[in-house]
mmCIF file of the C-alpha atoms, coordinates in Angstrom:
data_MODEL
# 
_entry.id   MODEL 
# 
loop_
_atom_site.group_PDB 
_atom_site.id 
_atom_site.type_symbol 
_atom_site.label_atom_id 
_atom_site.label_alt_id 
_atom_site.label_comp_id 
_atom_site.label_asym_id 
_atom_site.label_entity_id 
_atom_site.label_seq_id 
_atom_site.pdbx_PDB_ins_code 
_atom_site.Cartn_x 
_atom_site.Cartn_y 
_atom_site.Cartn_z 
_atom_site.occupancy 
_atom_site.B_iso_or_equiv 
_atom_site.pdbx_formal_charge 
_atom_site.auth_seq_id 
_atom_site.auth_comp_id 
_atom_site.auth_asym_id 
_atom_site.auth_atom_id 
_atom_site.pdbx_PDB_model_num 
ATOM 1   C CA . MET A 1 1   ? 53.299 9.047   73.047  1.00 0.00 ? 1   MET A CA 1 
ATOM 2   C CA . ARG A 1 2   ? 53.377 12.219  75.142  1.00 0.00 ? 2   ARG A CA 1 
ATOM 3   C CA . VAL A 1 3   ? 54.315 11.564  78.771  1.00 0.00 ? 3   VAL A CA 1 
ATOM 4   C CA . VAL A 1 4   ? 54.453 14.046  81.643  1.00 0.00 ? 4   VAL A CA 1 
ATOM 5   C CA . VAL A 1 5   ? 56.880 13.099  84.420  1.00 0.00 ? 5   VAL A CA 1 
ATOM 6   C CA . ALA A 1 6   ? 56.670 14.807  87.818  1.00 0.00 ? 6   ALA A CA 1 
ATOM 7   C CA . GLY A 1 7   ? 59.963 14.965  89.684  1.00 0.00 ? 7   GLY A CA 1 
ATOM 8   C CA . ALA A 1 8   ? 61.780 14.689  86.378  1.00 0.00 ? 8   ALA A CA 1 
ATOM 9   C CA . HIS A 1 9   ? 65.240 15.511  87.749  1.00 0.00 ? 9   HIS A CA 1 
ATOM 10  C CA . GLY A 1 10  ? 65.285 12.520  90.100  1.00 0.00 ? 10  GLY A CA 1 
ATOM 11  C CA . GLN A 1 11  ? 67.685 9.666   89.480  1.00 0.00 ? 11  GLN A CA 1 
ATOM 12  C CA . VAL A 1 12  ? 65.064 7.198   88.263  1.00 0.00 ? 12  VAL A CA 1 
ATOM 13  C CA . ALA A 1 13  ? 63.100 9.894   86.448  1.00 0.00 ? 13  ALA A CA 1 
ATOM 14  C CA . ARG A 1 14  ? 66.092 11.089  84.428  1.00 0.00 ? 14  ARG A CA 1 
ATOM 15  C CA . ARG A 1 15  ? 66.802 7.538   83.337  1.00 0.00 ? 15  ARG A CA 1 
ATOM 16  C CA . LEU A 1 16  ? 63.150 7.194   82.357  1.00 0.00 ? 16  LEU A CA 1 
ATOM 17  C CA . GLY A 1 17  ? 63.207 10.464  80.434  1.00 0.00 ? 17  GLY A CA 1 
ATOM 18  C CA . ARG A 1 18  ? 66.216 9.357   78.414  1.00 0.00 ? 18  ARG A CA 1 
ATOM 19  C CA . LEU A 1 19  ? 64.620 5.993   77.636  1.00 0.00 ? 19  LEU A CA 1 
ATOM 20  C CA . LEU A 1 20  ? 61.344 7.539   76.516  1.00 0.00 ? 20  LEU A CA 1 
ATOM 21  C CA . SER A 1 21  ? 62.874 10.323  74.455  1.00 0.00 ? 21  SER A CA 1 
ATOM 22  C CA . GLY A 1 22  ? 65.309 7.830   72.957  1.00 0.00 ? 22  GLY A CA 1 
ATOM 23  C CA . ARG A 1 23  ? 62.475 5.739   71.576  1.00 0.00 ? 23  ARG A CA 1 
ATOM 24  C CA . GLY A 1 24  ? 60.750 8.772   70.093  1.00 0.00 ? 24  GLY A CA 1 
ATOM 25  C CA . ASP A 1 25  ? 58.247 9.701   72.798  1.00 0.00 ? 25  ASP A CA 1 
ATOM 26  C CA . THR A 1 26  ? 57.656 13.323  73.750  1.00 0.00 ? 26  THR A CA 1 
ATOM 27  C CA . VAL A 1 27  ? 58.518 13.792  77.415  1.00 0.00 ? 27  VAL A CA 1 
ATOM 28  C CA . VAL A 1 28  ? 57.586 16.810  79.524  1.00 0.00 ? 28  VAL A CA 1 
ATOM 29  C CA . GLY A 1 29  ? 59.420 16.937  82.839  1.00 0.00 ? 29  GLY A CA 1 
ATOM 30  C CA . ILE A 1 30  ? 58.027 18.874  85.787  1.00 0.00 ? 30  ILE A CA 1 
ATOM 31  C CA . VAL A 1 31  ? 60.780 20.285  88.007  1.00 0.00 ? 31  VAL A CA 1 
ATOM 32  C CA . ARG A 1 32  ? 60.776 22.790  90.846  1.00 0.00 ? 32  ARG A CA 1 
ATOM 33  C CA . ASN A 1 33  ? 64.275 24.170  90.305  1.00 0.00 ? 33  ASN A CA 1 
ATOM 34  C CA . PRO A 1 34  ? 64.785 26.191  87.099  1.00 0.00 ? 34  PRO A CA 1 
ATOM 35  C CA . ASP A 1 35  ? 68.496 25.345  87.245  1.00 0.00 ? 35  ASP A CA 1 
ATOM 36  C CA . HIS A 1 36  ? 67.554 21.770  86.270  1.00 0.00 ? 36  HIS A CA 1 
ATOM 37  C CA . ARG A 1 37  ? 66.165 22.757  82.882  1.00 0.00 ? 37  ARG A CA 1 
ATOM 38  C CA . ALA A 1 38  ? 69.463 22.298  81.058  1.00 0.00 ? 38  ALA A CA 1 
ATOM 39  C CA . ASP A 1 39  ? 69.907 18.752  82.380  1.00 0.00 ? 39  ASP A CA 1 
ATOM 40  C CA . LEU A 1 40  ? 66.445 17.779  81.161  1.00 0.00 ? 40  LEU A CA 1 
ATOM 41  C CA . GLU A 1 41  ? 67.032 19.332  77.767  1.00 0.00 ? 41  GLU A CA 1 
ATOM 42  C CA . ASP A 1 42  ? 70.260 17.307  77.500  1.00 0.00 ? 42  ASP A CA 1 
ATOM 43  C CA . ASP A 1 43  ? 68.125 14.205  78.188  1.00 0.00 ? 43  ASP A CA 1 
ATOM 44  C CA . GLY A 1 44  ? 65.727 15.103  75.388  1.00 0.00 ? 44  GLY A CA 1 
ATOM 45  C CA . VAL A 1 45  ? 63.036 16.144  77.874  1.00 0.00 ? 45  VAL A CA 1 
ATOM 46  C CA . GLN A 1 46  ? 60.996 19.352  77.677  1.00 0.00 ? 46  GLN A CA 1 
ATOM 47  C CA . PRO A 1 47  ? 61.218 21.075  81.087  1.00 0.00 ? 47  PRO A CA 1 
ATOM 48  C CA . ALA A 1 48  ? 58.187 22.580  82.796  1.00 0.00 ? 48  ALA A CA 1 
ATOM 49  C CA . VAL A 1 49  ? 59.133 24.574  85.892  1.00 0.00 ? 49  VAL A CA 1 
ATOM 50  C CA . LEU A 1 50  ? 56.397 24.190  88.485  1.00 0.00 ? 50  LEU A CA 1 
ATOM 51  C CA . ASP A 1 51  ? 56.477 23.784  92.263  1.00 0.00 ? 51  ASP A CA 1 
ATOM 52  C CA . LEU A 1 52  ? 54.042 20.973  93.041  1.00 0.00 ? 52  LEU A CA 1 
ATOM 53  C CA . GLU A 1 53  ? 54.018 21.928  96.710  1.00 0.00 ? 53  GLU A CA 1 
ATOM 54  C CA . HIS A 1 54  ? 52.371 25.243  95.858  1.00 0.00 ? 54  HIS A CA 1 
ATOM 55  C CA . ALA A 1 55  ? 50.837 24.897  92.388  1.00 0.00 ? 55  ALA A CA 1 
ATOM 56  C CA . SER A 1 56  ? 47.104 24.792  91.754  1.00 0.00 ? 56  SER A CA 1 
ATOM 57  C CA . VAL A 1 57  ? 45.251 21.973  90.042  1.00 0.00 ? 57  VAL A CA 1 
ATOM 58  C CA . ASP A 1 58  ? 44.627 24.247  87.062  1.00 0.00 ? 58  ASP A CA 1 
ATOM 59  C CA . GLU A 1 59  ? 48.343 25.056  86.706  1.00 0.00 ? 59  GLU A CA 1 
ATOM 60  C CA . VAL A 1 60  ? 49.307 21.387  86.713  1.00 0.00 ? 60  VAL A CA 1 
ATOM 61  C CA . ALA A 1 61  ? 46.412 20.442  84.422  1.00 0.00 ? 61  ALA A CA 1 
ATOM 62  C CA . GLU A 1 62  ? 47.688 22.969  81.888  1.00 0.00 ? 62  GLU A CA 1 
ATOM 63  C CA . VAL A 1 63  ? 50.994 21.073  81.737  1.00 0.00 ? 63  VAL A CA 1 
ATOM 64  C CA . VAL A 1 64  ? 49.285 17.668  81.680  1.00 0.00 ? 64  VAL A CA 1 
ATOM 65  C CA . ASN A 1 65  ? 46.710 18.593  79.016  1.00 0.00 ? 65  ASN A CA 1 
ATOM 66  C CA . GLY A 1 66  ? 47.173 16.527  75.857  1.00 0.00 ? 66  GLY A CA 1 
ATOM 67  C CA . ALA A 1 67  ? 49.362 13.899  77.522  1.00 0.00 ? 67  ALA A CA 1 
ATOM 68  C CA . ASP A 1 68  ? 48.883 10.176  76.941  1.00 0.00 ? 68  ASP A CA 1 
ATOM 69  C CA . ALA A 1 69  ? 50.101 9.338   80.449  1.00 0.00 ? 69  ALA A CA 1 
ATOM 70  C CA . VAL A 1 70  ? 51.502 10.893  83.621  1.00 0.00 ? 70  VAL A CA 1 
ATOM 71  C CA . VAL A 1 71  ? 54.201 9.539   85.914  1.00 0.00 ? 71  VAL A CA 1 
ATOM 72  C CA . PHE A 1 72  ? 54.754 10.570  89.513  1.00 0.00 ? 72  PHE A CA 1 
ATOM 73  C CA . ALA A 1 73  ? 58.424 9.979   90.306  1.00 0.00 ? 73  ALA A CA 1 
ATOM 74  C CA . ALA A 1 74  ? 58.922 12.902  92.692  1.00 0.00 ? 74  ALA A CA 1 
ATOM 75  C CA . GLY A 1 75  ? 60.068 12.632  96.274  1.00 0.00 ? 75  GLY A CA 1 
ATOM 76  C CA . ALA A 1 76  ? 61.045 14.952  99.076  1.00 0.00 ? 76  ALA A CA 1 
ATOM 77  C CA . GLY A 1 77  ? 64.430 13.251  99.282  1.00 0.00 ? 77  GLY A CA 1 
ATOM 78  C CA . PRO A 1 78  ? 66.375 11.637  102.132 1.00 0.00 ? 78  PRO A CA 1 
ATOM 79  C CA . GLY A 1 79  ? 67.515 14.952  103.597 1.00 0.00 ? 79  GLY A CA 1 
ATOM 80  C CA . SER A 1 80  ? 64.038 16.390  104.017 1.00 0.00 ? 80  SER A CA 1 
ATOM 81  C CA . GLY A 1 81  ? 62.006 16.425  107.214 1.00 0.00 ? 81  GLY A CA 1 
ATOM 82  C CA . GLU A 1 82  ? 58.604 15.023  108.036 1.00 0.00 ? 82  GLU A CA 1 
ATOM 83  C CA . ALA A 1 83  ? 56.651 18.030  106.715 1.00 0.00 ? 83  ALA A CA 1 
ATOM 84  C CA . ARG A 1 84  ? 57.886 17.617  103.137 1.00 0.00 ? 84  ARG A CA 1 
ATOM 85  C CA . LYS A 1 85  ? 57.054 13.910  103.135 1.00 0.00 ? 85  LYS A CA 1 
ATOM 86  C CA . HIS A 1 86  ? 53.436 15.018  103.475 1.00 0.00 ? 86  HIS A CA 1 
ATOM 87  C CA . THR A 1 87  ? 53.606 17.872  100.950 1.00 0.00 ? 87  THR A CA 1 
ATOM 88  C CA . VAL A 1 88  ? 55.577 15.999  98.273  1.00 0.00 ? 88  VAL A CA 1 
ATOM 89  C CA . ASP A 1 89  ? 55.255 12.237  98.641  1.00 0.00 ? 89  ASP A CA 1 
ATOM 90  C CA . HIS A 1 90  ? 51.554 12.508  99.441  1.00 0.00 ? 90  HIS A CA 1 
ATOM 91  C CA . GLY A 1 91  ? 50.287 15.970  98.505  1.00 0.00 ? 91  GLY A CA 1 
ATOM 92  C CA . ALA A 1 92  ? 52.049 16.380  95.166  1.00 0.00 ? 92  ALA A CA 1 
ATOM 93  C CA . ALA A 1 93  ? 51.104 12.862  94.077  1.00 0.00 ? 93  ALA A CA 1 
ATOM 94  C CA . VAL A 1 94  ? 47.437 13.570  94.767  1.00 0.00 ? 94  VAL A CA 1 
ATOM 95  C CA . LEU A 1 95  ? 47.710 16.959  93.039  1.00 0.00 ? 95  LEU A CA 1 
ATOM 96  C CA . LEU A 1 96  ? 49.005 15.261  89.891  1.00 0.00 ? 96  LEU A CA 1 
ATOM 97  C CA . ALA A 1 97  ? 46.084 12.830  90.040  1.00 0.00 ? 97  ALA A CA 1 
ATOM 98  C CA . ASP A 1 98  ? 43.631 15.720  90.391  1.00 0.00 ? 98  ASP A CA 1 
ATOM 99  C CA . ALA A 1 99  ? 45.238 17.470  87.419  1.00 0.00 ? 99  ALA A CA 1 
ATOM 100 C CA . ALA A 1 100 ? 45.194 14.311  85.300  1.00 0.00 ? 100 ALA A CA 1 
ATOM 101 C CA . GLU A 1 101 ? 41.487 13.896  86.007  1.00 0.00 ? 101 GLU A CA 1 
ATOM 102 C CA . LYS A 1 102 ? 40.825 17.525  85.107  1.00 0.00 ? 102 LYS A CA 1 
ATOM 103 C CA . ALA A 1 103 ? 42.779 17.163  81.856  1.00 0.00 ? 103 ALA A CA 1 
ATOM 104 C CA . GLY A 1 104 ? 41.124 13.854  80.983  1.00 0.00 ? 104 GLY A CA 1 
ATOM 105 C CA . VAL A 1 105 ? 44.352 11.833  81.104  1.00 0.00 ? 105 VAL A CA 1 
ATOM 106 C CA . ARG A 1 106 ? 43.649 8.319   82.393  1.00 0.00 ? 106 ARG A CA 1 
ATOM 107 C CA . PRO A 1 107 ? 47.007 6.442   82.650  1.00 0.00 ? 107 PRO A CA 1 
ATOM 108 C CA . TYR A 1 108 ? 48.735 7.338   85.929  1.00 0.00 ? 108 TYR A CA 1 
ATOM 109 C CA . LEU A 1 109 ? 51.961 5.577   86.895  1.00 0.00 ? 109 LEU A CA 1 
ATOM 110 C CA . LEU A 1 110 ? 52.885 6.095   90.554  1.00 0.00 ? 110 LEU A CA 1 
ATOM 111 C CA . VAL A 1 111 ? 56.346 5.225   91.853  1.00 0.00 ? 111 VAL A CA 1 
ATOM 112 C CA . SER A 1 112 ? 55.907 4.242   95.494  1.00 0.00 ? 112 SER A CA 1 
ATOM 113 C CA . SER A 1 113 ? 58.071 2.105   97.784  1.00 0.00 ? 113 SER A CA 1 
ATOM 114 C CA . MET A 1 114 ? 58.252 -1.392  99.149  1.00 0.00 ? 114 MET A CA 1 
ATOM 115 C CA . GLY A 1 115 ? 57.367 -1.419  102.820 1.00 0.00 ? 115 GLY A CA 1 
ATOM 116 C CA . VAL A 1 116 ? 54.406 0.938   102.655 1.00 0.00 ? 116 VAL A CA 1 
ATOM 117 C CA . GLU A 1 117 ? 52.047 -1.743  103.963 1.00 0.00 ? 117 GLU A CA 1 
ATOM 118 C CA . GLN A 1 118 ? 53.908 -1.539  107.270 1.00 0.00 ? 118 GLN A CA 1 
ATOM 119 C CA . ALA A 1 119 ? 52.438 1.934   107.654 1.00 0.00 ? 119 ALA A CA 1 
ATOM 120 C CA . ARG A 1 120 ? 48.930 0.488   107.934 1.00 0.00 ? 120 ARG A CA 1 
ATOM 121 C CA . HIS A 1 121 ? 49.867 -0.881  111.344 1.00 0.00 ? 121 HIS A CA 1 
ATOM 122 C CA . GLY A 1 122 ? 51.718 2.088   112.831 1.00 0.00 ? 122 GLY A CA 1 
ATOM 123 C CA . THR A 1 123 ? 55.463 2.591   113.130 1.00 0.00 ? 123 THR A CA 1 
ATOM 124 C CA . PRO A 1 124 ? 57.453 -0.650  113.424 1.00 0.00 ? 124 PRO A CA 1 
ATOM 125 C CA . HIS A 1 125 ? 59.688 -0.827  116.471 1.00 0.00 ? 125 HIS A CA 1 
ATOM 126 C CA . GLY A 1 126 ? 63.090 0.680   115.788 1.00 0.00 ? 126 GLY A CA 1 
ATOM 127 C CA . MET A 1 127 ? 62.181 2.317   112.478 1.00 0.00 ? 127 MET A CA 1 
ATOM 128 C CA . ASP A 1 128 ? 63.510 5.812   111.872 1.00 0.00 ? 128 ASP A CA 1 
ATOM 129 C CA . PRO A 1 129 ? 60.538 8.138   112.527 1.00 0.00 ? 129 PRO A CA 1 
ATOM 130 C CA . VAL A 1 130 ? 61.123 10.243  109.410 1.00 0.00 ? 130 VAL A CA 1 
ATOM 131 C CA . PHE A 1 131 ? 61.226 7.117   107.247 1.00 0.00 ? 131 PHE A CA 1 
ATOM 132 C CA . ALA A 1 132 ? 58.016 5.968   108.916 1.00 0.00 ? 132 ALA A CA 1 
ATOM 133 C CA . VAL A 1 133 ? 56.337 9.244   107.910 1.00 0.00 ? 133 VAL A CA 1 
ATOM 134 C CA . TYR A 1 134 ? 57.656 8.729   104.376 1.00 0.00 ? 134 TYR A CA 1 
ATOM 135 C CA . LEU A 1 135 ? 55.964 5.322   104.196 1.00 0.00 ? 135 LEU A CA 1 
ATOM 136 C CA . GLN A 1 136 ? 52.754 6.759   105.655 1.00 0.00 ? 136 GLN A CA 1 
ATOM 137 C CA . ALA A 1 137 ? 52.762 9.530   103.040 1.00 0.00 ? 137 ALA A CA 1 
ATOM 138 C CA . LYS A 1 138 ? 53.313 7.065   100.207 1.00 0.00 ? 138 LYS A CA 1 
ATOM 139 C CA . LEU A 1 139 ? 50.524 4.831   101.498 1.00 0.00 ? 139 LEU A CA 1 
ATOM 140 C CA . ARG A 1 140 ? 48.077 7.728   101.787 1.00 0.00 ? 140 ARG A CA 1 
ATOM 141 C CA . ALA A 1 141 ? 48.858 8.701   98.204  1.00 0.00 ? 141 ALA A CA 1 
ATOM 142 C CA . GLU A 1 142 ? 48.254 5.152   97.005  1.00 0.00 ? 142 GLU A CA 1 
ATOM 143 C CA . ASP A 1 143 ? 44.979 4.868   98.893  1.00 0.00 ? 143 ASP A CA 1 
ATOM 144 C CA . GLN A 1 144 ? 43.673 8.170   97.536  1.00 0.00 ? 144 GLN A CA 1 
ATOM 145 C CA . ILE A 1 145 ? 44.688 7.615   93.906  1.00 0.00 ? 145 ILE A CA 1 
ATOM 146 C CA . LEU A 1 146 ? 44.209 3.922   93.090  1.00 0.00 ? 146 LEU A CA 1 
ATOM 147 C CA . PRO A 1 147 ? 40.402 3.802   93.608  1.00 0.00 ? 147 PRO A CA 1 
ATOM 148 C CA . ARG A 1 148 ? 39.648 6.681   91.244  1.00 0.00 ? 148 ARG A CA 1 
ATOM 149 C CA . PRO A 1 149 ? 37.470 5.460   88.371  1.00 0.00 ? 149 PRO A CA 1 
ATOM 150 C CA . ALA A 1 150 ? 38.614 8.317   86.120  1.00 0.00 ? 150 ALA A CA 1 
ATOM 151 C CA . LEU A 1 151 ? 42.232 7.074   86.248  1.00 0.00 ? 151 LEU A CA 1 
ATOM 152 C CA . ASP A 1 152 ? 43.971 3.896   85.120  1.00 0.00 ? 152 ASP A CA 1 
ATOM 153 C CA . THR A 1 153 ? 46.510 3.744   87.922  1.00 0.00 ? 153 THR A CA 1 
ATOM 154 C CA . THR A 1 154 ? 49.502 1.439   88.158  1.00 0.00 ? 154 THR A CA 1 
ATOM 155 C CA . ILE A 1 155 ? 51.545 1.579   91.363  1.00 0.00 ? 155 ILE A CA 1 
ATOM 156 C CA . VAL A 1 156 ? 55.106 0.256   91.319  1.00 0.00 ? 156 VAL A CA 1 
ATOM 157 C CA . ARG A 1 157 ? 56.825 -0.323  94.659  1.00 0.00 ? 157 ARG A CA 1 
ATOM 158 C CA . PRO A 1 158 ? 60.575 -0.745  94.086  1.00 0.00 ? 158 PRO A CA 1 
ATOM 159 C CA . GLY A 1 159 ? 62.858 -2.254  96.680  1.00 0.00 ? 159 GLY A CA 1 
ATOM 160 C CA . ARG A 1 160 ? 66.094 -0.625  97.804  1.00 0.00 ? 160 ARG A CA 1 
ATOM 161 C CA . LEU A 1 161 ? 67.491 1.351   94.890  1.00 0.00 ? 161 LEU A CA 1 
ATOM 162 C CA . THR A 1 162 ? 71.095 0.882   93.766  1.00 0.00 ? 162 THR A CA 1 
ATOM 163 C CA . ASP A 1 163 ? 73.321 2.435   91.133  1.00 0.00 ? 163 ASP A CA 1 
ATOM 164 C CA . GLU A 1 164 ? 74.484 -0.923  89.792  1.00 0.00 ? 164 GLU A CA 1 
ATOM 165 C CA . ALA A 1 165 ? 74.134 -1.412  86.063  1.00 0.00 ? 165 ALA A CA 1 
ATOM 166 C CA . GLY A 1 166 ? 70.733 -2.718  85.074  1.00 0.00 ? 166 GLY A CA 1 
ATOM 167 C CA . THR A 1 167 ? 70.404 -6.394  84.218  1.00 0.00 ? 167 THR A CA 1 
ATOM 168 C CA . GLY A 1 168 ? 67.159 -6.213  82.255  1.00 0.00 ? 168 GLY A CA 1 
ATOM 169 C CA . ARG A 1 169 ? 65.733 -8.963  84.480  1.00 0.00 ? 169 ARG A CA 1 
ATOM 170 C CA . VAL A 1 170 ? 63.406 -8.404  87.421  1.00 0.00 ? 170 VAL A CA 1 
ATOM 171 C CA . THR A 1 171 ? 60.779 -9.798  89.740  1.00 0.00 ? 171 THR A CA 1 
ATOM 172 C CA . LEU A 1 172 ? 57.533 -7.832  89.359  1.00 0.00 ? 172 LEU A CA 1 
ATOM 173 C CA . ALA A 1 173 ? 54.600 -9.204  91.321  1.00 0.00 ? 173 ALA A CA 1 
ATOM 174 C CA . HIS A 1 174 ? 52.555 -9.106  94.522  1.00 0.00 ? 174 HIS A CA 1 
ATOM 175 C CA . GLY A 1 175 ? 54.025 -10.198 97.838  1.00 0.00 ? 175 GLY A CA 1 
ATOM 176 C CA . VAL A 1 176 ? 57.668 -10.055 96.784  1.00 0.00 ? 176 VAL A CA 1 
ATOM 177 C CA . ASP A 1 177 ? 60.322 -10.411 99.480  1.00 0.00 ? 177 ASP A CA 1 
ATOM 178 C CA . TYR A 1 178 ? 62.252 -7.227  100.149 1.00 0.00 ? 178 TYR A CA 1 
ATOM 179 C CA . GLY A 1 179 ? 65.328 -6.819  97.957  1.00 0.00 ? 179 GLY A CA 1 
ATOM 180 C CA . GLU A 1 180 ? 67.359 -4.500  95.781  1.00 0.00 ? 180 GLU A CA 1 
ATOM 181 C CA . ILE A 1 181 ? 66.803 -3.176  92.282  1.00 0.00 ? 181 ILE A CA 1 
ATOM 182 C CA . PRO A 1 182 ? 69.085 -1.058  90.080  1.00 0.00 ? 182 PRO A CA 1 
ATOM 183 C CA . ARG A 1 183 ? 67.639 2.320   89.148  1.00 0.00 ? 183 ARG A CA 1 
ATOM 184 C CA . ASP A 1 184 ? 68.324 1.419   85.514  1.00 0.00 ? 184 ASP A CA 1 
ATOM 185 C CA . ASP A 1 185 ? 65.905 -1.496  85.765  1.00 0.00 ? 185 ASP A CA 1 
ATOM 186 C CA . VAL A 1 186 ? 63.252 0.536   87.589  1.00 0.00 ? 186 VAL A CA 1 
ATOM 187 C CA . ALA A 1 187 ? 63.287 3.074   84.764  1.00 0.00 ? 187 ALA A CA 1 
ATOM 188 C CA . ALA A 1 188 ? 63.146 0.316   82.162  1.00 0.00 ? 188 ALA A CA 1 
ATOM 189 C CA . VAL A 1 189 ? 60.135 -1.272  83.876  1.00 0.00 ? 189 VAL A CA 1 
ATOM 190 C CA . LEU A 1 190 ? 58.320 2.069   84.008  1.00 0.00 ? 190 LEU A CA 1 
ATOM 191 C CA . ALA A 1 191 ? 59.033 2.650   80.318  1.00 0.00 ? 191 ALA A CA 1 
ATOM 192 C CA . GLU A 1 192 ? 57.720 -0.799  79.431  1.00 0.00 ? 192 GLU A CA 1 
ATOM 193 C CA . ILE A 1 193 ? 54.551 -0.319  81.498  1.00 0.00 ? 193 ILE A CA 1 
ATOM 194 C CA . LEU A 1 194 ? 53.906 2.930   79.633  1.00 0.00 ? 194 LEU A CA 1 
ATOM 195 C CA . ARG A 1 195 ? 54.442 1.182   76.312  1.00 0.00 ? 195 ARG A CA 1 
ATOM 196 C CA . ALA A 1 196 ? 52.204 -1.756  77.210  1.00 0.00 ? 196 ALA A CA 1 
ATOM 197 C CA . GLY A 1 197 ? 49.470 0.304   78.875  1.00 0.00 ? 197 GLY A CA 1 
ATOM 198 C CA . ALA A 1 198 ? 48.406 0.741   82.491  1.00 0.00 ? 198 ALA A CA 1 
ATOM 199 C CA . SER A 1 199 ? 47.564 -2.412  84.405  1.00 0.00 ? 199 SER A CA 1 
ATOM 200 C CA . ASN A 1 200 ? 45.464 -0.927  87.228  1.00 0.00 ? 200 ASN A CA 1 
ATOM 201 C CA . ASP A 1 201 ? 47.487 -2.850  89.777  1.00 0.00 ? 201 ASP A CA 1 
ATOM 202 C CA . VAL A 1 202 ? 49.923 -2.570  92.684  1.00 0.00 ? 202 VAL A CA 1 
ATOM 203 C CA . VAL A 1 203 ? 53.162 -4.519  92.307  1.00 0.00 ? 203 VAL A CA 1 
ATOM 204 C CA . GLU A 1 204 ? 56.512 -4.824  94.042  1.00 0.00 ? 204 GLU A CA 1 
ATOM 205 C CA . LEU A 1 205 ? 59.726 -4.671  92.042  1.00 0.00 ? 205 LEU A CA 1 
ATOM 206 C CA . VAL A 1 206 ? 63.134 -6.161  92.846  1.00 0.00 ? 206 VAL A CA 1 
ATOM 207 C CA . GLY A 1 207 ? 65.943 -7.791  90.920  1.00 0.00 ? 207 GLY A CA 1 
ATOM 208 C CA . GLY A 1 208 ? 65.128 -11.188 89.471  1.00 0.00 ? 208 GLY A CA 1 
ATOM 209 C CA . ASP A 1 209 ? 65.354 -13.558 86.512  1.00 0.00 ? 209 ASP A CA 1 
ATOM 210 C CA . THR A 1 210 ? 62.439 -12.521 84.283  1.00 0.00 ? 210 THR A CA 1 
ATOM 211 C CA . PRO A 1 211 ? 63.133 -10.277 81.286  1.00 0.00 ? 211 PRO A CA 1 
ATOM 212 C CA . ILE A 1 212 ? 61.413 -6.933  81.793  1.00 0.00 ? 212 ILE A CA 1 
ATOM 213 C CA . ALA A 1 213 ? 59.096 -7.195  78.792  1.00 0.00 ? 213 ALA A CA 1 
ATOM 214 C CA . GLU A 1 214 ? 57.902 -10.624 79.977  1.00 0.00 ? 214 GLU A CA 1 
ATOM 215 C CA . ALA A 1 215 ? 57.435 -9.412  83.549  1.00 0.00 ? 215 ALA A CA 1 
ATOM 216 C CA . VAL A 1 216 ? 55.295 -6.490  82.413  1.00 0.00 ? 216 VAL A CA 1 
ATOM 217 C CA . ALA A 1 217 ? 53.318 -8.628  79.969  1.00 0.00 ? 217 ALA A CA 1 
ATOM 218 C CA . ALA A 1 218 ? 52.397 -10.943 82.852  1.00 0.00 ? 218 ALA A CA 1 
ATOM 219 C CA . LEU A 1 219 ? 50.683 -8.152  84.798  1.00 0.00 ? 219 LEU A CA 1 
ATOM 220 C CA . PRO A 1 220 ? 46.885 -8.479  84.927  1.00 0.00 ? 220 PRO A CA 1 
# 
């Protein structure tokens, strides 16, 4: 399998790249910073330096062409302001979808966030305004990508991410109560979804008791 991962230097994305390359998949990692190329190469990932905030659909489609699936795992990051939530968490995700359509790649795996449904009803009282914009950007991306008939889109909404060692057991379903999930387990779930095939669904992901392969197999 050939997989293109956007935001490939992120903490979850690097774990995913190592898992995929370790099982023999070809992984192409899109990164903005050329200084990150060496890290990706150490992970067994082929770096593609491209700024998704400024790239054209044709430029991204050239990278995506020939892939079996694409993964959007990019994010503006906690230190960024409101503007980059729109250009990365929303704009870059939609750009990758446009490029996948142009290249004829159907499976699209979007890493979103638990809590995005709150954004449908405005900003909850007391919520940090920048975080509220982040949720709004993620929700807009979901709403603009999921309905596309040319894509087989699976949206995974992890809970609060931790650096604890993965357990290999999760809860992956609709309507899950907010909780935590190790980044190791998020990456393992993404890898298993790619192996099993896109589910065309939106699911929340937190720690739990179900082995990852079973949790993924239970998706519609």
